[in-house]
N, C-alpha and C positions, 0 to 999 in steps of 0.2 A: 381611169382610176389605177393607182400603183398597186402592185400586189401586196396584199395584206398577209402578215405572218406573225406567229407568236414566238417570241425569242426568249422563252423561259419565264420565271416567276420573279417577283420582287417583294420583299417584306415591306408593307406599309401599314401603320396603325394596328399592328398585331396580326394583319392579314396577309396571305400570299396572294398577290394579285398578278394576273398575266401582263407581261410587257408585250404591247402590241405595236408593231412597225409597219409603216406604209400607209397606203390608202389615200393620205394627202400629200404624199411626197416621199421620195426615196429616204429610208432611214428615219423618217419622222415618227414620233410617238403619238399614238391615239389611245383612246379609252373607251370601253363598251358601256351601254347602259346598265348591264348587269353589275360591272365593277363599281359604277357610280352609286348604284342602289346600295351596294354592300357597305362602301367606306362612308355613305352618308346615313346609314340606318333607315333606308326607305324600301318600299317595294318596288320591284321592277315595273309594273304596270304604272305606278305613279310617276316614276321618272319618265317613261315613254309618253305618258299623257301630258307633262308639262312641255315636252319637246313638240309633240303633235298639235297641241293647241297654240304653240307659238312657232310653227314650222315656217312662217313667212320671215321670221327674224333670222333663220338659218340658211346659209347659201349652200346648196347641194354641192358635195365634193370639195368643199372648202372648210365648212364647219360641220357637216353632218353626211353620213352615208347610211341609207336604210339596207341592212344586209338581208332583211326578210325578202325583199324584192329581188335579190340576186340568188337566193337560196334555192329557187325553184328551177334553175337552169339544169335541165335533165342531163345526167351522165350515165350513172349506172344505179341499180337497185341493190340494197344490202339483204341480209337475210330476213329482215322485218319488213321488207316492201318499202323502206324509205329511200327516196332518191339521194344519192351520195354525189355531191358536187365539190369543187374546191371551196367554195364559199361555206357549204355545210360543214366541211371538215374543220375550217377555221371556227366556225360557231361551236363546234363540239369541243374543240381545244379551249375555247373561252369559258367552258363550263356549262353551256346551254345544253339541256336534254333534248332528245329528239322530239319528244312529244310537245315540249315547250316551243320548240322551233316551228313545228308544223301548225300549232295553234295561234302563234303570235301574227298579229297584223303587220307589226313593225318591230324591228330590231335594230337600234341605233348604235353606231360607234361615232364619236366626236373627236375632233381635233382639239389641239390646245385652245385655240380661238372659240370653237364651238362649245367647249366645256366652260370657258370663262363666261359666254353669253348665257348658259344655262344657269350659272351661279347667280347672274344678275337678275334672272327671272325668279329663281328661289328667294334671293335677298333675305337670308336670315344670318344671324351672327355664327350659328354652328356651320351653315353652308360655306361662309366665307372663311372660317378658321380651317376647315377641311381643304378648301380650295388653295389657301396660302401653302399648306403643308404639301399638297399634291404638286404644286408648282415647284417647290423647293427641292423635293425628294424624288419626283417621278419625271416631270417634264423638263426639269433643268437639264441642260447640255452638259455632258462630261467635260471634265478639264482636259485641255490638250495634253497637258503633261501627265503620264502615267507610267507605271513601271513595265507595262507590257500590253498585249493586246487583250481586250475584254471579250467576254463571251458573245457580246453582240457583234463586235468585229469578227470573230471567227465565224459566226453565222453568216455575216454578209459575204465573207470571202468564200464560203462554201456554195452559197445559192446565187451569188451575184458576181461573175468574173469581172465585170466592168467596175466594181467597188475596188477589187484588188489592184486593178490597173491604175485606178484614181489614187488610191492608197500609196502605192509604190512610186508614182509620179510626184505626189506630194512629198513624200520622204526624200526623193532625189533632189527636188527644188530646195528642201529645207537644208540638206547637206551641203548643196552648192553655195547656199547663202552663208552657211556657217564657215565654210572654207574661204569664201570671199572676205568675210568679216576677219577671219584669223590672219589672212594675208595683209589686210589693211593695218591691223594691230601690230603685226611684226614690222611693217615698213615704218609705222609711227614710232615704234621703240628704237628702230635704228636710226631714225632722224633725231630722236631726242639724245640718244648716245652721241651721235656725231656733234650736235650742237653744245652739248654740256661742256666740253674743254673751251670752246669758244666763248661761252658765257662766262666762264672763270676768267678768261683773259680780259674780257670787256670789263668785268669787276675789278680786275687789277689796275687797269689804265685808269680807271675812274678816280683812284686814289693818288695818281700821280700828279705831281706840281709841275711837271714839264709839259710846255706846249710844243706842239710840233707843226711843221709846215703840212699844207694840204697835199703835197707830193708825198710826204712820208706817210700821211694817213692812207693814201692810195695803196702804198706798198703793204702796210699792215692789213688792209682789206684784202689784197691780192693773197698774202700769206695765209689768210683765214678762209681761202676758198671762194672769195668774191671776185669775179671777172671784171676788173676795172683798171685804169691807168690814171696818171695825173690829168691829162686833158679831158678824159671821160668824166672823171670825178668832179672837176671844176664845172663842166657843163651841167652834170646832174645837180649839183648844188644850186646852180642858177636857176635851172628849170624848176627845183622844188621850193624855191623861194628863200634859200639860206644866203645867197650871195646876190649882190646887185648885178643887173644883167648887163648894163652899158653905160656909156658916158665915162667922165673922168673918175668916177668911183667904182667902175667895173671891178668885180672879184672882191669888193669890200662887203663884209657881213651887213646883212639888213638889220634894221633896229630890233625886229623880233627875235632873230638869232642871237644877237647880243644880249637881249633881255633874258633869253634862256640860258646864258652863260655858255655857250658852245664855242665861242671864239674870242680871241683878243687881238688887238692890233698893236704892232710893235712899229714905233716910229724911229726913223733914223735920218741922218742928213749927211750930205757930202758936197764938196766944192767941185763944180764941173769945170770943163777946160776954159770956160770964160770967165772962171772966177766967182760964179755965182753959187750961192748956198741952195741946194735942192733938198727938199723934205721928202723921205720916203715912208710908205706904209705898207707893212707886211701882214697878212691875214695868217694867223696861227690857230690851230685847234687846241683847245684845252684839254685837260684830262677828262672832264665831264663830257665835253664834246666828242672826245675819242670813243668813250663809251657809248654815248647816245648813237653815233653813226654806225658803230660796228653792230649794236643790237638792232638798229633800224634796217640796215641791209642785210643782216642775217635772216631777219624775219622775212624780208622781201624775197630772199633766196628760198625760203621755205614755202612760198606760195601766197603770203600775206601782203597785198598791195599797200604801199604807203602813199598817203595823200600829200599834196603840196601845202606847207604852212601858210597861213594867211598873214 
């Protein structure tokens, strides 16, 4: 059993009830049968009888602890001849009188789960109403964000050095997490700032009516920080499905790329040495295509992988 201690008082339904910690786990709140009797308007013996009559429903050290069985551990005698133990001191701080302690066969404290079981046994509208308020105002965990240490935290730091170590460790981890997040934000902002002029450039070429050669597109990409050249760009466009890979139509735009308006084909002709007319086809990148590929490969440089077009 974890050490039980009283960490001050709390206002509840107009009463000052003791805040009891431990017993069922470090820092966990629990409640005495005396407090239960007070907030439900019952007699202490009646509360104990409900628990004792249904004790099989309660798991020892999980739902309930009988402090009367522990109060008899001999330590010292006070001036009135009553054995004083740590458990007895706790009971006195909970508001029990020495005579009530010595006469009681059972004195129970309940965990949150144990209290919920008791309410099911009582099963009255009043009991459930009090139960809901107690869950919301007493058993509820404190919010993580608060302006400073609570009295409960101070008590824990004084009486439990391990708690202080855990608290400082948690604060250190939280600070490191915040610093890491801040670093990521700064990097992202720098990335955005770097990308913004390039996006402005891409928007500008979109309105251009001038088509350019793929070699010229490679130069534009290079100027904007994308490491490529004419041969590499041709290979990339073929691999990604924008240009035909082989045959007599090698490096001619695919039908999908043409449908997207990314390229145009300029046809020309000339007479060769044998006097024959030769027709030529030259692939050019439209203004829309220039914007598309600049944005596509800028995103790729930023860590976003681009898929092959189908």
